[in-house]
PASEBA-1860 file (N, C-alpha, C; in nm, 3 decimals):
! residues 265
1> MVRIGVAG> 0.123/-5.076/-15.089/0.091/-5.105/-15.230/-0.127/-5.114/-15.308 ~ -0.130/-5.040/-15.384/-0.251/-5.045/-15.394/-0.312/-5.173/-15.475 ~ -0.384/-5.232/-15.475/-0.391/-5.320/-15.556/-0.496/-5.287/-15.669 ~ -0.480/-5.316/-15.814/-0.470/-5.255/-15.924/-0.607/-5.398/-16.021 ~ -0.746/-5.377/-16.044/-0.817/-5.456/-16.141/-0.803/-5.391/-16.270 ~ -0.783/-5.406/-16.380/-0.826/-5.349/-16.481/-0.902/-5.380/-16.582 ~ -1.021/-5.372/-16.573/-1.129/-5.382/-16.697/-1.112/-5.411/-16.803 ~ -1.142/-5.451/-16.966/-1.111/-5.471/-17.074/-0.980/-5.456/-17.066
9> AAGRMGRA> -0.904/-5.553/-17.026/-0.741/-5.541/-17.026/-0.682/-5.575/-17.176 ~ -0.761/-5.651/-17.291/-0.693/-5.629/-17.385/-0.696/-5.543/-17.445 ~ -0.801/-5.388/-17.417/-0.783/-5.246/-17.472/-0.658/-5.232/-17.488 ~ -0.636/-5.066/-17.569/-0.567/-5.012/-17.624/-0.535/-4.934/-17.466 ~ -0.624/-4.874/-17.370/-0.603/-4.830/-17.244/-0.584/-4.923/-17.143 ~ -0.642/-5.035/-17.154/-0.634/-5.156/-17.066/-0.464/-5.170/-17.043 ~ -0.390/-5.226/-17.198/-0.286/-5.274/-17.165/-0.190/-5.180/-17.110 ~ -0.175/-5.015/-17.180/-0.134/-4.905/-17.136/-0.133/-4.901/-16.997
17> IIQAAQIN> -0.256/-4.959/-16.906/-0.230/-4.917/-16.768/-0.208/-5.069/-16.721 ~ -0.150/-5.164/-16.782/-0.142/-5.310/-16.722/0.068/-5.242/-16.726 ~ 0.080/-5.136/-16.850/0.206/-5.099/-16.872/0.265/-5.009/-16.763 ~ 0.148/-4.936/-16.702/0.204/-4.836/-16.645/0.229/-4.846/-16.486 ~ 0.128/-4.940/-16.463/0.137/-5.007/-16.340/0.236/-5.038/-16.268 ~ 0.326/-5.170/-16.396/0.447/-5.240/-16.373/0.525/-5.121/-16.304 ~ 0.530/-4.967/-16.379/0.624/-4.828/-16.325/0.628/-4.806/-16.186 ~ 0.499/-4.794/-16.194/0.473/-4.741/-16.093/0.480/-4.824/-15.959
25> AGTKITTA> 0.550/-4.752/-15.862/0.603/-4.839/-15.748/0.503/-4.865/-15.684 ~ 0.392/-4.765/-15.656/0.283/-4.777/-15.584/0.163/-4.855/-15.591 ~ 0.196/-4.905/-15.721/0.079/-4.993/-15.763/0.083/-5.101/-15.778 ~ 0.029/-5.198/-15.828/0.056/-5.305/-15.853/-0.104/-5.454/-15.887 ~ -0.080/-5.483/-16.068/-0.195/-5.523/-16.076/-0.230/-5.712/-16.050 ~ -0.340/-5.683/-16.013/-0.381/-5.801/-15.921/-0.473/-5.877/-15.972 ~ -0.562/-5.763/-16.091/-0.685/-5.888/-16.190/-0.713/-5.816/-16.291 ~ -0.738/-5.899/-16.427/-0.738/-5.892/-16.490/-0.909/-5.950/-16.549
33> TEKAGSDV> -0.992/-5.825/-16.667/-1.146/-5.886/-16.729/-1.065/-5.837/-16.879 ~ -1.196/-5.887/-16.918/-1.238/-5.890/-17.079/-1.379/-5.967/-17.090 ~ -1.439/-5.893/-17.199/-1.588/-5.993/-17.210/-1.581/-6.120/-17.209 ~ -1.674/-6.150/-17.143/-1.678/-6.316/-17.189/-1.695/-6.363/-17.322 ~ -1.619/-6.463/-17.391/-1.547/-6.538/-17.508/-1.414/-6.412/-17.532 ~ -1.426/-6.425/-17.465/-1.278/-6.329/-17.541/-1.182/-6.435/-17.613 ~ -1.096/-6.401/-17.705/-0.960/-6.484/-17.715/-0.845/-6.515/-17.620 ~ -0.863/-6.361/-17.543/-0.780/-6.353/-17.460/-0.806/-6.406/-17.314
41> IGEDAGEL> -0.899/-6.435/-17.284/-0.907/-6.501/-17.110/-0.790/-6.648/-17.129 ~ -0.764/-6.645/-17.019/-0.667/-6.718/-16.940/-0.533/-6.652/-16.999 ~ -0.485/-6.620/-17.105/-0.392/-6.536/-17.071/-0.331/-6.461/-17.006 ~ -0.169/-6.445/-16.960/-0.136/-6.391/-16.901/-0.114/-6.204/-16.893 ~ -0.183/-6.171/-16.812/-0.175/-6.008/-16.821/-0.121/-5.855/-16.882 ~ 0.054/-5.961/-16.812/0.145/-5.901/-16.855/0.198/-5.919/-17.005 ~ 0.220/-6.068/-17.029/0.250/-6.076/-17.208/0.143/-6.002/-17.269 ~ 0.005/-5.991/-17.232/-0.077/-5.934/-17.309/-0.039/-5.807/-17.317
49> AGIGTLGV> 0.024/-5.710/-17.260/0.018/-5.599/-17.191/0.189/-5.534/-17.278 ~ 0.292/-5.678/-17.321/0.412/-5.655/-17.422/0.497/-5.640/-17.315 ~ 0.507/-5.676/-17.159/0.619/-5.635/-17.091/0.611/-5.768/-16.977 ~ 0.575/-5.930/-17.004/0.660/-6.009/-16.944/0.536/-6.030/-16.904 ~ 0.598/-6.144/-16.842/0.514/-6.240/-16.754/0.473/-6.176/-16.582 ~ 0.323/-6.162/-16.545/0.299/-6.083/-16.458/0.253/-6.193/-16.290 ~ 0.178/-6.312/-16.414/0.079/-6.395/-16.300/-0.040/-6.407/-16.272 ~ -0.079/-6.325/-16.343/-0.194/-6.228/-16.311/-0.308/-6.308/-16.467
57> SVTDSLVG> -0.389/-6.405/-16.478/-0.446/-6.460/-16.578/-0.578/-6.302/-16.602 ~ -0.615/-6.328/-16.720/-0.693/-6.247/-16.771/-0.825/-6.327/-16.746 ~ -0.959/-6.326/-16.704/-1.089/-6.354/-16.676/-1.185/-6.323/-16.682 ~ -1.308/-6.363/-16.693/-1.409/-6.279/-16.757/-1.532/-6.231/-16.624 ~ -1.510/-6.255/-16.535/-1.520/-6.184/-16.419/-1.467/-6.163/-16.300 ~ -1.507/-6.074/-16.222/-1.481/-5.987/-16.097/-1.500/-6.071/-15.971 ~ -1.598/-6.177/-16.001/-1.612/-6.254/-15.886/-1.534/-6.283/-15.794 ~ -1.508/-6.315/-15.691/-1.365/-6.382/-15.634/-1.206/-6.286/-15.636
65> AGFDVLID> -1.220/-6.127/-15.742/-1.117/-6.089/-15.776/-1.050/-6.016/-15.630 ~ -0.887/-6.046/-15.648/-0.862/-5.943/-15.530/-0.774/-5.819/-15.577 ~ -0.856/-5.701/-15.526/-0.806/-5.615/-15.593/-0.853/-5.455/-15.459 ~ -0.796/-5.344/-15.461/-0.884/-5.238/-15.416/-0.926/-5.159/-15.479 ~ -0.842/-5.111/-15.623/-0.966/-5.002/-15.695/-0.954/-5.067/-15.866 ~ -1.060/-5.070/-15.905/-1.094/-5.136/-16.060/-1.097/-4.984/-16.144 ~ -0.955/-4.989/-16.255/-0.948/-4.878/-16.326/-1.075/-4.980/-16.438 ~ -1.159/-4.892/-16.496/-1.253/-4.907/-16.605/-1.242/-4.791/-16.734
73> FTNPGATV> -1.171/-4.846/-16.853/-1.229/-4.747/-16.962/-1.273/-4.864/-17.079 ~ -1.401/-4.889/-17.080/-1.462/-5.017/-17.127/-1.563/-4.943/-17.190 ~ -1.674/-5.011/-17.209/-1.836/-4.912/-17.267/-1.957/-4.924/-17.141 ~ -2.009/-4.819/-17.208/-2.143/-4.787/-17.068/-2.182/-4.882/-16.992 ~ -2.231/-4.979/-17.102/-2.345/-5.090/-17.038/-2.247/-5.151/-16.965 ~ -2.078/-5.231/-16.982/-2.009/-5.310/-16.838/-1.960/-5.171/-16.747 ~ -1.916/-5.099/-16.768/-1.900/-5.024/-16.679/-1.990/-4.982/-16.543 ~ -2.145/-5.003/-16.570/-2.257/-4.987/-16.491/-2.239/-5.073/-16.412
81> AHAGFCQD> -2.243/-5.251/-16.457/-2.226/-5.321/-16.421/-2.146/-5.344/-16.291 ~ -1.981/-5.298/-16.332/-1.889/-5.312/-16.295/-1.917/-5.205/-16.128 ~ -1.986/-5.102/-16.169/-1.982/-4.988/-16.074/-2.090/-5.017/-15.950 ~ -2.216/-5.149/-16.025/-2.280/-5.215/-15.898/-2.202/-5.318/-15.794 ~ -2.088/-5.373/-15.915/-2.061/-5.515/-15.805/-1.988/-5.406/-15.710 ~ -1.895/-5.317/-15.738/-1.829/-5.262/-15.703/-1.916/-5.239/-15.549 ~ -1.983/-5.167/-15.601/-2.068/-5.094/-15.484/-2.094/-5.241/-15.324 ~ -2.120/-5.376/-15.411/-2.182/-5.467/-15.345/-2.096/-5.503/-15.243
89> VGKRMVIG> -1.933/-5.515/-15.341/-1.803/-5.565/-15.249/-1.742/-5.499/-15.207 ~ -1.788/-5.345/-15.225/-1.672/-5.262/-15.164/-1.541/-5.236/-15.185 ~ -1.559/-5.223/-15.273/-1.452/-5.182/-15.392/-1.419/-5.032/-15.483 ~ -1.318/-4.984/-15.428/-1.325/-4.851/-15.536/-1.306/-4.861/-15.669 ~ -1.314/-4.704/-15.730/-1.339/-4.727/-15.907/-1.278/-4.590/-15.953 ~ -1.235/-4.601/-16.076/-1.185/-4.524/-16.168/-1.258/-4.561/-16.300 ~ -1.306/-4.436/-16.306/-1.405/-4.444/-16.499/-1.350/-4.368/-16.511 ~ -1.231/-4.389/-16.673/-1.286/-4.319/-16.766/-1.338/-4.328/-16.898
97> TTGLEAVD> -1.447/-4.476/-16.894/-1.548/-4.490/-16.971/-1.607/-4.344/-17.038 ~ -1.634/-4.331/-17.200/-1.722/-4.232/-17.230/-1.810/-4.278/-17.343 ~ -1.937/-4.172/-17.351/-2.055/-4.241/-17.422/-2.112/-4.231/-17.287 ~ -2.145/-4.240/-17.195/-2.239/-4.253/-17.112/-2.341/-4.079/-17.072 ~ -2.467/-4.251/-17.105/-2.577/-4.144/-17.105/-2.628/-4.112/-16.935 ~ -2.746/-4.035/-16.955/-2.780/-3.991/-16.799/-2.771/-4.076/-16.707 ~ -2.876/-4.209/-16.737/-2.875/-4.275/-16.670/-2.771/-4.334/-16.609 ~ -2.718/-4.343/-16.711/-2.570/-4.432/-16.642/-2.537/-4.394/-16.556
105> RQRIAGAS> -2.509/-4.223/-16.549/-2.428/-4.127/-16.476/-2.479/-4.185/-16.342 ~ -2.695/-4.142/-16.342/-2.730/-4.181/-16.244/-2.663/-4.302/-16.157 ~ -2.640/-4.379/-16.252/-2.635/-4.546/-16.187/-2.516/-4.542/-16.075 ~ -2.384/-4.460/-16.180/-2.309/-4.477/-16.114/-2.272/-4.400/-16.019 ~ -2.354/-4.247/-16.015/-2.361/-4.193/-15.890/-2.398/-4.296/-15.742 ~ -2.532/-4.313/-15.781/-2.528/-4.437/-15.682/-2.486/-4.501/-15.584 ~ -2.408/-4.540/-15.758/-2.270/-4.622/-15.630/-2.173/-4.596/-15.579 ~ -2.210/-4.418/-15.631/-2.055/-4.404/-15.517/-2.139/-4.319/-15.346
113> DKVAIVLA> -2.278/-4.373/-15.337/-2.244/-4.347/-15.171/-2.239/-4.443/-15.103 ~ -2.194/-4.563/-15.158/-2.137/-4.634/-15.059/-1.967/-4.702/-15.071 ~ -1.908/-4.686/-15.210/-1.796/-4.615/-15.256/-1.747/-4.508/-15.322 ~ -1.630/-4.488/-15.323/-1.526/-4.331/-15.376/-1.531/-4.402/-15.522 ~ -1.545/-4.289/-15.582/-1.537/-4.340/-15.767/-1.466/-4.207/-15.781 ~ -1.386/-4.191/-15.893/-1.352/-4.119/-15.999/-1.391/-4.115/-16.112 ~ -1.452/-3.991/-16.210/-1.500/-4.074/-16.327/-1.470/-3.907/-16.368 ~ -1.442/-3.973/-16.493/-1.359/-3.822/-16.551/-1.347/-3.893/-16.661
121> PNMSVGVN> -1.394/-3.796/-16.777/-1.316/-3.843/-16.923/-1.260/-3.818/-16.998 ~ -1.153/-3.758/-16.950/-0.998/-3.756/-16.967/-0.912/-3.782/-16.840 ~ -0.851/-3.842/-16.791/-0.727/-3.889/-16.708/-0.585/-3.826/-16.746 ~ -0.564/-3.748/-16.824/-0.456/-3.647/-16.847/-0.431/-3.492/-16.758 ~ -0.363/-3.503/-16.694/-0.260/-3.415/-16.630/-0.304/-3.275/-16.672 ~ -0.271/-3.263/-16.827/-0.233/-3.195/-16.875/-0.382/-3.091/-16.930 ~ -0.475/-3.201/-16.945/-0.627/-3.183/-17.035/-0.669/-3.137/-16.907 ~ -0.668/-3.185/-16.808/-0.729/-3.159/-16.633/-0.711/-2.990/-16.596
129> LCFRLAEI> -0.615/-2.970/-16.659/-0.517/-2.864/-16.606/-0.574/-2.742/-16.758 ~ -0.607/-2.790/-16.888/-0.691/-2.713/-16.960/-0.827/-2.670/-16.915 ~ -0.874/-2.807/-16.859/-1.029/-2.759/-16.814/-1.060/-2.603/-16.724 ~ -0.916/-2.635/-16.633/-0.897/-2.505/-16.543/-0.867/-2.361/-16.646 ~ -0.841/-2.366/-16.730/-0.798/-2.249/-16.825/-0.847/-2.199/-16.887 ~ -0.984/-2.287/-16.918/-1.074/-2.258/-17.004/-1.179/-2.205/-16.916 ~ -1.266/-2.252/-16.833/-1.310/-2.182/-16.721/-1.236/-2.004/-16.735 ~ -1.098/-2.020/-16.685/-1.038/-1.856/-16.665/-1.127/-1.770/-16.796
137> AARTFGDE> -1.110/-1.854/-16.898/-1.107/-1.774/-16.993/-1.244/-1.709/-17.027 ~ -1.301/-1.825/-16.987/-1.443/-1.791/-17.013/-1.483/-1.674/-16.906 ~ -1.450/-1.720/-16.828/-1.534/-1.642/-16.706/-1.436/-1.421/-16.754 ~ -1.318/-1.488/-16.804/-1.265/-1.400/-16.794/-1.357/-1.239/-16.927 ~ -1.370/-1.369/-17.075/-1.426/-1.321/-17.229/-1.561/-1.295/-17.199 ~ -1.667/-1.375/-17.096/-1.770/-1.340/-17.117/-1.859/-1.416/-17.246 ~ -1.963/-1.252/-17.305/-2.030/-1.294/-17.416/-1.959/-1.213/-17.544 ~ -1.812/-1.157/-17.509/-1.794/-1.115/-17.620/-1.686/-1.175/-17.683
145> VDVEILEA> -1.711/-1.298/-17.690/-1.620/-1.393/-17.774/-1.744/-1.527/-17.808 ~ -1.705/-1.592/-17.941/-1.711/-1.657/-18.015/-1.627/-1.842/-17.999 ~ -1.723/-1.907/-17.915/-1.681/-2.009/-17.849/-1.659/-2.180/-17.960 ~ -1.603/-2.176/-17.976/-1.566/-2.298/-18.066/-1.484/-2.440/-18.018 ~ -1.526/-2.528/-18.049/-1.435/-2.674/-17.960/-1.426/-2.756/-18.044 ~ -1.267/-2.812/-18.081/-1.274/-2.866/-18.194/-1.118/-3.004/-18.106 ~ -1.241/-3.133/-18.188/-1.132/-3.249/-18.098/-1.098/-3.321/-18.224 ~ -0.988/-3.429/-18.231/-0.941/-3.490/-18.335/-0.907/-3.648/-18.278
153> HHRHKVDA> -0.950/-3.741/-18.330/-0.899/-3.867/-18.235/-0.933/-3.979/-18.335 ~ -0.890/-4.093/-18.320/-0.823/-4.236/-18.405/-0.929/-4.234/-18.473 ~ -0.926/-4.354/-18.588/-1.061/-4.369/-18.635/-1.172/-4.509/-18.626 ~ -1.101/-4.530/-18.438/-1.159/-4.665/-18.397/-1.238/-4.596/-18.289 ~ -1.199/-4.474/-18.257/-1.350/-4.461/-18.170/-1.457/-4.468/-18.201 ~ -1.596/-4.444/-18.141/-1.704/-4.484/-18.144/-1.807/-4.365/-18.126 ~ -1.772/-4.302/-17.990/-1.823/-4.156/-17.994/-1.818/-4.063/-18.027 ~ -1.861/-3.927/-18.044/-1.852/-3.810/-18.100/-1.914/-3.711/-18.039
161> PSGTALRL> -1.891/-3.627/-18.030/-1.767/-3.542/-17.995/-1.739/-3.626/-17.872 ~ -1.595/-3.597/-17.824/-1.570/-3.707/-17.748/-1.591/-3.662/-17.591 ~ -1.547/-3.773/-17.521/-1.635/-3.683/-17.344/-1.541/-3.635/-17.320 ~ -1.410/-3.603/-17.353/-1.361/-3.458/-17.332/-1.377/-3.341/-17.367 ~ -1.469/-3.330/-17.510/-1.437/-3.212/-17.550/-1.618/-3.175/-17.522 ~ -1.652/-3.237/-17.455/-1.790/-3.218/-17.410/-1.810/-3.130/-17.289 ~ -1.695/-3.228/-17.197/-1.662/-3.155/-17.129/-1.597/-3.069/-17.109 ~ -1.511/-2.944/-17.226/-1.506/-2.889/-17.223/-1.596/-2.792/-17.271
169> GEVIAAAM> -1.715/-2.837/-17.310/-1.792/-2.700/-17.366/-1.893/-2.708/-17.207 ~ -1.877/-2.799/-17.119/-2.000/-2.812/-17.016/-1.938/-2.677/-16.906 ~ -1.794/-2.743/-16.888/-1.685/-2.607/-16.806/-1.694/-2.442/-16.868 ~ -1.707/-2.492/-16.996/-1.762/-2.357/-17.091/-1.853/-2.266/-17.029 ~ -1.975/-2.339/-17.032/-2.097/-2.283/-17.079/-2.106/-2.223/-16.935 ~ -2.066/-2.338/-16.852/-2.131/-2.310/-16.689/-2.081/-2.169/-16.640 ~ -1.926/-2.142/-16.680/-1.858/-2.053/-16.653/-1.956/-1.924/-16.688 ~ -1.974/-1.928/-16.802/-2.066/-1.817/-16.902/-2.228/-1.793/-16.813
177> GRELAQCA> -2.273/-1.926/-16.752/-2.397/-1.916/-16.700/-2.508/-1.946/-16.865 ~ -2.464/-2.043/-16.888/-2.511/-2.089/-17.018/-2.533/-2.307/-16.979 ~ -2.636/-2.365/-17.049/-2.659/-2.458/-17.033/-2.631/-2.560/-17.148 ~ -2.536/-2.629/-17.181/-2.481/-2.675/-17.297/-2.527/-2.704/-17.382 ~ -2.664/-2.831/-17.331/-2.783/-2.851/-17.394/-2.841/-2.760/-17.473 ~ -2.890/-2.628/-17.456/-2.922/-2.492/-17.494/-2.889/-2.425/-17.581 ~ -2.738/-2.479/-17.583/-2.720/-2.363/-17.685/-2.572/-2.442/-17.790 ~ -2.487/-2.581/-17.763/-2.421/-2.662/-17.847/-2.476/-2.657/-18.008
185> VYGREGHT> -2.363/-2.650/-18.080/-2.446/-2.675/-18.222/-2.286/-2.715/-18.207 ~ -2.360/-2.911/-18.323/-2.314/-3.006/-18.333/-2.278/-2.994/-18.494 ~ -2.142/-2.949/-18.543/-2.169/-2.930/-18.680/-2.192/-2.833/-18.809 ~ -2.169/-2.829/-18.889/-2.245/-2.696/-19.002/-2.251/-2.732/-19.141 ~ -2.371/-2.695/-19.155/-2.384/-2.727/-19.375/-2.462/-2.697/-19.430 ~ -2.444/-2.652/-19.489/-2.513/-2.575/-19.591/-2.557/-2.443/-19.541 ~ -2.655/-2.370/-19.591/-2.687/-2.215/-19.579/-2.684/-2.208/-19.404 ~ -2.630/-2.153/-19.352/-2.634/-2.221/-19.209/-2.660/-2.067/-19.137
193> GARDRATI> -2.687/-1.902/-19.204/-2.696/-1.808/-19.174/-2.562/-1.738/-19.065 ~ -2.598/-1.579/-19.034/-2.464/-1.575/-18.945/-2.487/-1.674/-18.807 ~ -2.348/-1.624/-18.696/-2.302/-1.721/-18.624/-2.394/-1.628/-18.496 ~ -2.444/-1.744/-18.399/-2.478/-1.683/-18.288/-2.431/-1.710/-18.136 ~ -2.353/-1.578/-18.157/-2.263/-1.552/-18.037/-2.236/-1.629/-17.900 ~ -2.428/-1.692/-17.916/-2.440/-1.775/-17.764/-2.415/-1.915/-17.774 ~ -2.378/-1.982/-17.893/-2.373/-2.088/-17.890/-2.222/-2.145/-17.860 ~ -2.185/-2.250/-17.864/-2.057/-2.319/-17.832/-2.061/-2.382/-17.975
201> GFATVRAG> -2.009/-2.417/-18.063/-1.966/-2.476/-18.177/-1.850/-2.648/-18.106 ~ -1.894/-2.699/-18.199/-1.819/-2.801/-18.178/-1.779/-2.878/-18.311 ~ -1.691/-2.889/-18.380/-1.625/-3.014/-18.439/-1.553/-3.105/-18.458 ~ -1.573/-3.241/-18.526/-1.528/-3.369/-18.491/-1.425/-3.418/-18.647 ~ -1.359/-3.496/-18.576/-1.181/-3.571/-18.674/-1.230/-3.679/-18.609 ~ -1.227/-3.782/-18.698/-1.196/-3.910/-18.687/-1.087/-3.983/-18.798 ~ -0.964/-3.972/-18.768/-0.858/-4.071/-18.870/-0.708/-4.100/-18.849 ~ -0.698/-4.181/-18.857/-0.547/-4.237/-18.850/-0.520/-4.291/-18.706
209> DIVGEHTA> -0.449/-4.287/-18.647/-0.406/-4.299/-18.521/-0.409/-4.238/-18.395 ~ -0.432/-4.082/-18.452/-0.451/-3.972/-18.332/-0.500/-4.046/-18.167 ~ -0.412/-3.971/-18.124/-0.489/-4.058/-17.977/-0.539/-4.003/-17.932 ~ -0.540/-3.803/-17.945/-0.641/-3.761/-17.886/-0.579/-3.584/-17.921 ~ -0.639/-3.480/-17.986/-0.614/-3.378/-17.950/-0.785/-3.219/-17.937 ~ -0.728/-3.144/-17.858/-0.864/-3.080/-17.826/-0.811/-2.960/-17.834 ~ -0.884/-2.855/-17.901/-0.867/-2.680/-17.908/-1.055/-2.642/-17.836 ~ -1.029/-2.548/-17.753/-1.089/-2.438/-17.672/-1.063/-2.300/-17.753
217> MFAADGER> -1.126/-2.279/-17.878/-1.123/-2.127/-17.914/-1.232/-2.043/-17.846 ~ -1.141/-1.915/-17.806/-1.223/-1.822/-17.823/-1.207/-1.731/-17.905 ~ -1.269/-1.663/-17.969/-1.255/-1.578/-18.095/-1.311/-1.416/-18.050 ~ -1.206/-1.333/-18.080/-1.362/-1.194/-18.066/-1.275/-1.152/-18.201 ~ -1.335/-1.040/-18.246/-1.294/-0.933/-18.328/-1.197/-0.863/-18.277 ~ -1.079/-0.923/-18.360/-0.928/-0.878/-18.371/-0.813/-0.946/-18.317 ~ -0.878/-1.084/-18.195/-0.788/-1.144/-18.149/-0.859/-1.309/-18.128 ~ -0.749/-1.358/-18.107/-0.834/-1.521/-18.059/-0.710/-1.598/-17.976
225> VEITHRAS> -0.767/-1.641/-17.873/-0.750/-1.709/-17.754/-0.757/-1.886/-17.806 ~ -0.640/-1.942/-17.784/-0.682/-2.098/-17.871/-0.570/-2.191/-17.742 ~ -0.665/-2.257/-17.653/-0.617/-2.395/-17.503/-0.646/-2.530/-17.625 ~ -0.514/-2.550/-17.598/-0.511/-2.655/-17.698/-0.379/-2.740/-17.621 ~ -0.467/-2.959/-17.677/-0.400/-2.994/-17.540/-0.409/-3.139/-17.688 ~ -0.242/-3.169/-17.724/-0.260/-3.278/-17.806/-0.166/-3.377/-17.704 ~ -0.219/-3.516/-17.729/-0.185/-3.651/-17.699/-0.061/-3.706/-17.744 ~ 0.017/-3.740/-17.729/0.107/-3.864/-17.850/0.106/-4.002/-17.772
233> SRMTFANG> 0.045/-4.021/-17.655/0.078/-4.117/-17.631/-0.048/-4.210/-17.530 ~ -0.083/-4.284/-17.517/-0.170/-4.339/-17.397/-0.157/-4.366/-17.292 ~ -0.006/-4.387/-17.274/0.034/-4.333/-17.103/0.015/-4.205/-17.078 ~ 0.039/-4.111/-17.130/-0.040/-4.012/-16.980/-0.207/-4.032/-16.943 ~ -0.260/-4.081/-17.056/-0.355/-4.113/-16.944/-0.371/-4.238/-16.833 ~ -0.297/-4.306/-16.889/-0.278/-4.472/-16.778/-0.219/-4.413/-16.635 ~ -0.198/-4.337/-16.693/-0.023/-4.289/-16.568/-0.165/-4.186/-16.500 ~ -0.208/-4.104/-16.538/-0.326/-4.020/-16.493/-0.454/-4.057/-16.384
241> ALRAALWV> -0.494/-4.245/-16.448/-0.535/-4.319/-16.387/-0.522/-4.357/-16.306 ~ -0.350/-4.396/-16.275/-0.321/-4.427/-16.167/-0.325/-4.357/-16.014 ~ -0.304/-4.222/-16.107/-0.284/-4.121/-16.018/-0.354/-4.118/-15.929 ~ -0.514/-4.083/-16.055/-0.648/-4.100/-15.960/-0.690/-4.247/-15.862 ~ -0.618/-4.357/-15.866/-0.621/-4.463/-15.834/-0.604/-4.463/-15.717 ~ -0.465/-4.425/-15.705/-0.411/-4.411/-15.569/-0.490/-4.276/-15.472 ~ -0.534/-4.195/-15.535/-0.616/-4.085/-15.477/-0.735/-4.141/-15.435 ~ -0.845/-4.224/-15.473/-0.887/-4.291/-15.423/-0.946/-4.338/-15.360
249> AEQDNGLF> -0.837/-4.449/-15.321/-0.805/-4.527/-15.232/-0.803/-4.462/-15.121 ~ -0.804/-4.341/-15.104/-0.754/-4.277/-14.970/-0.924/-4.215/-14.936 ~ -0.995/-4.229/-14.984/-1.135/-4.216/-15.007/-1.254/-4.320/-14.946 ~ -1.331/-4.226/-14.873/-1.452/-4.358/-14.837/-1.529/-4.386/-14.926 ~ -1.603/-4.233/-14.971/-1.709/-4.290/-15.073/-1.703/-4.120/-15.136 ~ -1.809/-4.124/-15.205/-1.805/-3.999/-15.315/-1.772/-3.998/-15.484 ~ -1.848/-3.942/-15.498/-1.835/-3.945/-15.682/-1.723/-3.779/-15.712 ~ -1.593/-3.816/-15.786/-1.493/-3.757/-15.769/-1.447/-3.676/-15.886
257> DMQDVLGL> -1.397/-3.636/-15.972/-1.333/-3.669/-16.132/-1.231/-3.584/-16.085 ~ -1.112/-3.588/-16.197/-0.931/-3.566/-16.204/-0.948/-3.392/-16.139 ~ -1.010/-3.324/-16.125/-1.010/-3.190/-16.085/-0.991/-3.192/-15.919 ~ -1.112/-3.285/-15.828/-1.065/-3.317/-15.708/-0.934/-3.393/-15.700 ~ -0.908/-3.503/-15.803/-0.797/-3.512/-15.742/-0.624/-3.516/-15.776 ~ -0.672/-3.373/-15.897/-0.517/-3.276/-15.897/-0.524/-3.139/-15.769 ~ -0.642/-3.127/-15.722/-0.660/-3.028/-15.648/-0.671/-2.889/-15.720 ~ -0.721/-2.922/-15.812/-0.782/-2.774/-15.881/-0.916/-2.770/-15.869
265> R> -1.020/-2.773/-15.807/-1.137/-2.719/-15.796/-1.141/-2.598/-15.652
END
């Protein structure tokens, strides 16, 4: 039984992870945290997630908490701090936080020298399969297609493009021998001129309660291939995060992603 700590227990993903862990035979929620001053501090994590009493109170600190793997879908600042804590106490992590800057990733990588960490912008098994399919498509088509990445999420998402869309772009760019930082085009407006085939375009939608939709489009003259994933429930991400937690619990140290967890690399 892997003991799970959930950072951001009151968030959408935090609640989904608590729900998913309750029906996963290999995991048990033993720690739940929220930011200091939150109205939910002291509440039962199970009651918060709508599944009944778990006997685990929400706290504002990881100090003294008993867990094997911390699952973190919070924000960059909190995630980096949690990674430092886990490094110090020898606990593993699964990180699904998006919007991380290069310096944040460097600090997480530093923590992974001591403990095992899975860092992935999307924990869905289906999305990670799409990463692999997109890589194959990019290698097959090469420079003979225009590449566009379209993504849509709910109105509350604060970063754009999504971490999943950016990861799709990174995978495709690498397979085509490009650097995403040099070839990405984020939105178009006005008289833009003819499209440069060497670019990878991104389009973003924020509306309603869309859980998450991503499409990698490979468009040539006369044909088009689209690789699309649509999530209808956050439980797919929560179940993927628990799968990652069970896997990382067996690793000593290192920085991994869902491609490692699923054996797709």
